[in-house]
C-alpha positions as CSV (number, residue, x, y, z in Angstrom):
1,M,-15.5,-12.8,10.4
2,V,-12.4,-12.2,8.3
3,H,-10.2,-15.3,7.9
4,R,-7.2,-13.9,6.0
5,K,-5.5,-10.6,5.4
6,V,-7.3,-7.7,3.9
7,F,-5.2,-5.3,1.9
8,L,-6.5,-1.7,1.3
9,I,-5.0,-0.3,-1.8
10,G,-5.4,3.0,-3.6
11,Y,-3.9,6.4,-4.3
12,M,-2.4,8.4,-1.5
13,A,-5.0,10.2,0.6
14,S,-7.8,7.8,-0.6
15,G,-8.5,6.9,3.1
16,K,-6.7,3.6,3.4
17,S,-5.2,4.3,6.9
18,T,-8.3,6.0,8.2
19,I,-10.7,3.3,7.1
20,G,-8.3,0.5,7.9
21,K,-7.9,1.6,11.5
22,K,-11.6,2.0,12.0
23,I,-12.6,-1.3,10.4
24,A,-9.9,-3.2,12.2
25,E,-11.0,-1.8,15.6
26,H,-14.6,-2.5,14.8
27,L,-13.9,-6.1,13.8
28,N,-11.3,-6.6,16.6
29,L,-8.5,-7.3,14.1
30,S,-4.9,-6.0,14.1
31,F,-4.0,-3.2,11.8
32,L,-0.8,-2.5,9.9
33,D,0.0,0.7,8.0
34,T,2.9,-0.3,5.8
35,D,4.3,3.2,5.6
36,I,4.3,3.7,9.3
37,F,5.9,0.2,9.8
38,I,8.7,1.1,7.4
39,E,9.3,4.5,9.1
40,K,9.5,2.8,12.5
41,K,11.8,0.0,11.2
42,T,14.2,2.4,9.5
43,G,13.9,5.4,11.9
44,L,13.4,7.6,8.9
45,Q,10.3,9.2,7.3
46,I,9.4,8.0,3.8
47,H,10.6,11.2,2.2
48,E,13.9,10.8,4.0
49,I,14.3,7.2,2.8
50,V,13.6,8.2,-0.8
51,K,16.0,11.2,-0.6
52,E,18.8,9.3,1.1
53,K,18.4,5.9,-0.7
54,S,15.9,5.9,-3.6
55,W,12.4,5.0,-4.7
56,D,13.7,1.5,-5.6
57,Y,15.1,1.0,-2.2
58,F,11.8,2.1,-0.6
59,R,9.8,-0.3,-2.9
60,A,12.1,-3.2,-1.9
61,L,11.2,-2.4,1.8
62,E,7.5,-2.5,0.9
63,T,7.9,-5.9,-0.6
64,E,9.8,-7.1,2.4
65,V,6.9,-5.9,4.6
66,L,4.4,-7.8,2.5
67,E,6.4,-11.0,2.8
68,T,7.3,-10.9,6.4
69,A,5.4,-8.5,8.6
70,C,1.8,-9.3,8.2
71,D,-0.2,-11.2,10.8
72,P,-2.7,-13.9,9.5
73,F,-5.8,-11.9,10.6
74,Q,-5.2,-8.4,9.7
75,I,-6.2,-5.2,7.9
76,I,-3.3,-3.8,6.0
77,S,-3.1,-0.3,4.6
78,T,-0.6,-0.2,1.8
79,G,1.4,2.8,0.4
80,G,-0.2,4.2,-2.7
81,G,2.5,2.7,-5.0
82,M,3.0,-0.6,-3.2
83,P,0.6,-2.6,-5.4
84,C,2.0,-1.2,-8.6
85,S,4.0,-4.1,-9.8
86,D,2.9,-7.5,-11.0
87,S,4.8,-9.2,-8.1
88,A,3.3,-7.0,-5.3
89,I,-0.3,-7.3,-6.5
90,S,0.1,-11.0,-6.9
91,I,1.5,-11.4,-3.4
92,M,-1.4,-9.5,-1.9
93,K,-4.0,-11.5,-3.9
94,S,-2.4,-14.8,-2.9
95,M,-2.4,-13.8,0.8
96,G,-5.9,-12.3,1.1
97,L,-8.6,-9.9,-0.1
98,V,-7.5,-6.8,-2.0
99,V,-9.9,-3.8,-1.7
100,Y,-9.3,-0.7,-3.9
101,L,-10.4,2.6,-2.3
102,R,-11.1,4.6,-5.4
103,C,-11.4,8.4,-5.2
104,S,-12.1,11.0,-7.8
105,E,-9.3,13.2,-8.9
106,A,-11.1,16.2,-7.4
107,T,-11.3,14.5,-4.0
108,L,-7.7,13.5,-4.1
109,F,-6.6,17.0,-5.1
110,D,-8.6,18.5,-2.2
111,R,-7.0,16.2,0.3
112,L,-3.4,16.3,-1.2
113,S,-3.2,20.0,-1.7
114,Q,-3.0,20.2,2.1
115,T,0.0,17.9,2.4
116,T,2.3,18.6,-0.5
117,Q,5.2,19.5,1.8
118,I,5.3,16.1,3.5
119,R,4.7,13.7,0.6
120,P,8.0,13.0,-1.3
121,S,6.5,12.9,-4.8
122,L,4.5,16.1,-4.2
123,I,7.1,18.5,-2.7
124,G,7.2,21.8,-4.5
125,L,4.4,21.1,-7.0
126,S,2.1,24.0,-8.0
127,E,-1.6,23.5,-8.0
128,S,-1.7,22.7,-11.8
129,A,1.3,20.4,-11.5
130,L,-0.4,18.6,-8.6
131,K,-3.6,18.1,-10.6
132,S,-1.5,16.8,-13.6
133,H,0.6,14.5,-11.3
134,I,-2.5,12.9,-9.7
135,S,-4.2,12.4,-13.1
136,K,-1.0,10.9,-14.7
137,Q,-0.3,8.5,-11.7
138,L,-3.9,7.3,-11.5
139,E,-3.8,6.5,-15.2
140,E,-0.4,4.7,-14.8
141,R,-1.6,2.7,-11.7
142,S,-5.1,1.9,-12.8
143,C,-4.1,-1.5,-14.3
144,Y,-2.8,-2.6,-10.9
145,Y,-5.5,-0.9,-8.7
146,N,-8.2,-2.4,-10.9
147,Q,-7.0,-6.0,-10.2
148,A,-8.5,-5.6,-6.7
149,D,-11.1,-8.1,-5.6
150,Y,-13.4,-5.2,-4.7
151,I,-13.6,-1.6,-5.6
152,L,-15.1,0.8,-3.1
153,Y,-15.8,4.4,-4.0
154,A,-14.0,6.3,-1.3
155,D,-15.4,9.8,-2.0
156,Q,-18.2,9.0,0.5
157,E,-18.4,9.8,4.2
158,V,-16.3,7.5,6.4
159,N,-19.3,5.9,8.1
160,V,-20.9,5.0,4.7
161,L,-17.6,3.6,3.5
162,M,-17.2,1.6,6.7
163,E,-20.7,0.0,6.2
164,Y,-19.8,-1.0,2.6
165,L,-16.5,-2.4,3.7
166,E,-18.0,-4.4,6.5
167,L,-20.6,-5.8,4.0
168,V,-17.8,-6.8,1.6
169,L,-15.8,-8.5,4.4
170,S,-18.8,-10.4,5.7
171,E,-19.7,-11.6,2.2
172,W,-16.1,-12.6,1.5
173,S,-15.7,-14.6,4.7
174,Q,-18.7,-16.8,4.1
């Protein structure tokens, strides 16, 4: 059984929320999606927060969630950029297990090309600009993502990924 927090990190559309909900339900743990928590707390969607305030303001909200809103036994799906500072990744690692759901650029492009109008950093991007954006951000964020305690390849079917994650959690809790 999991004894601390489990943070799921990775690029947007890597499956953090989908897998997080399923594994939390399966293990009878609570689940927190940090983006949804922030939207409920502020009454604004992420793209509205970024537009009305700034990315820096949004990142400060993310850090606040890390420090205050997490239960002791919980699966936490982070926003794609949340772990991308030395302080945020350190906070997560000090509080529990960090699992990076790594997807290929092709998988991320397929998933994100359907949602470019609702994700703040993707609004208005052409197909080629989206591919370039994904590639650039993955490269910039890799030094943070790769600090995870475990890396799971998230291009797989949800059921297969769930089995791997359950195995990781069972090994970790012993």
